[in-house]
N, C-alpha and C positions, 0 to 999 in steps of 0.2 A: 581493450580499454572498456572500461564502464562509465558512461556518461550520467553524471549526476546533475540531474536538471535543479540549476538555482534560480528561483523566482524572489528570492528573500527571505524562503522560511525558516524559523528560527534553529532549530534542528539539524540543519544539514552541517555542521563540522562534526557531530557526533557519530552521524551516517560516513561521512567522510573516512572518520579516524578508523572504524568498524571495517568499512570493507579495503582501508589500507591492511590492517591487519590480517587478513585474511585473503591477501594478493591479488584485491580487486582491480586494482590499479585505475582510480577512479578521476576523473576529470571535471571539472565544473563546466556548466554551459549555460549561459545565461540568454542564447541567443540560439536559432535551429540551425544555425551555420556552421557546417561539419557536422553535425549531430550523426547524419547517416553512415560515417564512418566508423561510428563506437560498435562494438560487439554487443553491447547489453546497455538498458537505461535503468536508473533507479530516479522514481519521482516521488521524494519525499514530503512529509509537510504536516505541519503544526496550525492552528489558528482556522481562520473560517473558510467555508467551500468557496464562497464568492469570491476571497481575497485572491485565491490558488488558481481560479478561474480567470480571475479579470487579469491578474500578473501575466499568467501564461499566453493570454490574448494580446497582451499589451507588449510582449517581448516577443512575440511570434513564433510560439513553440508550440502551438495546437496542432498546425497540420504537419510539421514534422516528426512530431511523437507518434501522430494517428499514421504517417506513413512508415516510421521505422517498426510500429507494433505491425504492421502491413505485410514488412518484408519477413516476417516470421523470425526475428532475432527475440532474444527475450527481453523482459519488461518487468519491472518490480515497482509495484506503489506501495508507498507503506503510511497509514494513517489516514488525511486528507488527500494524501495521493491514490488511494483505496477510493475514497467515497468519490473522488473526481471521474472514476471511470464511469459511473451510473449517469443517469436521466437527467436527475434533480436530486434538489436536497429542500429540507423544511426548516431549514438555520436559518434563523432569523428571515422568516419569509423571504428567501432567496427566490431571485428573479434570473440568476444567470444558469442556461441550461448546461450541463454535466457533459462531459465528453461525448457519452452514449455508447460505449462501448459494449455496456451491459443494461439490460432493464431492469430498472426498480428502482425505488426512490432512498434517498438517506433519510432517515427518520430518527428524533430524539428518544432517549429511553422514557418510558412513561412516568408521570410522575408519581401515582398512587401504587406504584412498585414497591415501595418500601426501601428505596436507595438511597446511596448518597448519588448526587449529581454534580459534575461530572464523574464518570468511574476512575480512579487514580490508583496504580498500584497493579500487584502480580495478580495474576487471573489464571486459570485451566484453558487449554485450548486440547480439544475433543476432535479427532479425525473423523471425517464424512467421507474421506477420497485419500485411503491408505496409501493409493501408487504415486501420492504427489511428490514429483522429483525435490521440493521445495524442503520436506520434512523427512528426506532420506534420514535414516538414523535418530531420529527424536522421537522418545518413549511417549506412548499415548498418556495423555494425562500431564503432560509439563507445562511448567509454568511460563508467561510471558508477562510483559510489562504493557499495561492500556495506558493512555490518556486520554477520554472522549467522552462528549457528551452524546454523539449521535452515531449512529452505525445505518450501512446499507441494509436494505431488504430487497434480495435478489429476485426476479420473477422468477428465473430458472433454477431451481435448486440443484442441478446437475453441477453448476459452477462451482457450489460451497465445498470448500477442502477442510476447511474447520470447524467447529462451532464454540460458544462459550455461555455460558449463563453468569447473566447479571442481572438479577430481577425477571428476565425474560433471556430467552436464548437465542441469539444473533449470529449470523456469521461473520466471524472474527477472521475468516481466510475465504478468497476464492482463486480457482484454477481453473483455465482454459485455455489449450494450444502453448501458445506461449505468452502469456500472460498470467502473471504472477500477484497478488496484493494482499496485505494484511493490514487487518484494523490494530494491533499493536505494534509496538515497536521494536524490532529484532535488534538494532543498536543500542537499545535500552536492556535487552534480555539479558544480558552475561552470557555464559556457555551455551545457552541452547539459541538465542539469539545469532553468536556466532558462528554456529554450526549452518543455520538458517540461510544466513549471506555466504557463507563458504558453499552450500550447496548450489546456490544461485550461480556463484561464480564457478562452479565446475560446468555450470550449464551454459555459459557464457562461453567457456573456452572448448566444448567441445566443436 
């Protein structure tokens, strides 16, 4: 069973549907009660960084999520659920610290890069860690679906699994041990996204 963290994120249903399609057996959790019994966790997200962190705190989910990750079982963060893993965000002059699992700051795309902000639509992912099990069977240069104005800048380049160029080159996914996270939305990325989610489900079932 995969715990799907439900803190009021608007895209929860699409993630749930995609996980079901790849035999992920998702179950929604609005609190930390029983979440340690899951085999994997998915933290999806749309919207603002502070809204995500505050909702996780209010629903008593922060410590259970951190304890789950510490247990070594697979974790997947999506979009804001990816950004939340870092120390802090510049979004709306954010005052809430992130989960702090990775060092780095979530920054906005530069306004002088000649790009539309937010980035909405398809863009390529280029592998920097070709052995990342989340991307097994995914061809180099595949397209994934993005909706975001901000992106993390990890201090440790070794955790970056894919990069994407949109005015600047940014870390579009990370991987360290049992932690996987993507700035793009696998649940909206058609067959490529379903393959990525299927790979995560396979990790959960090992």
